[in-house]
N, C-alpha and C positions, 0 to 999 in steps of 0.2 A: 697128762692129756696130750695125746699125739695127733689128734684129728681136729680140724677146725672147719666149720661150715658157716657161711655168711648169707643172710637173707635181708630183704628190705620190707618193712611193714607197709601195708596199704590201708590200714584202718578198719578192714573188714575180715581179712584172712586170719584164721586162728590155727590152722593146721599147716605145719611145715615138715617136709620129708627130707631126711638126711640121706646121703648116698650109701651109708653103712649103718647098721644098727649098733647103738651103744650097748655096752655090757649090761647096764641097768641104769635106773634113774640117778643113783649115787655116783655114777661115773660121768655125769654131765655137769657142766657149768654153763649157764646161759646169761648173756648180758644184752640189755636193750639200751642203746645209746650210752654204753659204758657202765650201766648200772646193773649190778648183780641181781638176778631174779631168784627169789626163794623157790624151793622145790614145790611148795603148795600152790604156785601160780601156773603150773603146767603139769601135764601128764605125758607119759611116754608109753607108746605101744609099738613094738618092733622099731622101725626107723622113723615113725611119725611122732612129732611133738605137737601137742594140742595145748594152746594157751587158754586160760579161763577168760581172758579178755584179749581182743585183737590188739597187737602192737600198733601204736600210732602211725599215721601216714608218714612216709619217708624215714621212719626210725630204722636204725641199723641194728640188726640182730646178729649176735655172734654166739655160736654154739661150739663149746670145746668139749670133747668127749674121747673116751677110749672104746 
């Protein structure tokens, strides 16, 4: 994983847009407050990540991808 993007959850936002598109969902690792997120908790479309539930307010979201 050579690219990292960071976001902060606000409790309502479910879509986060990366500056570059990952190769595919398998080339992503997402952590919320340091906890790994299983692939079935989000979907990937181009550079947009959509979570099934909005990450909590002030949560730190780290996306590692290729």
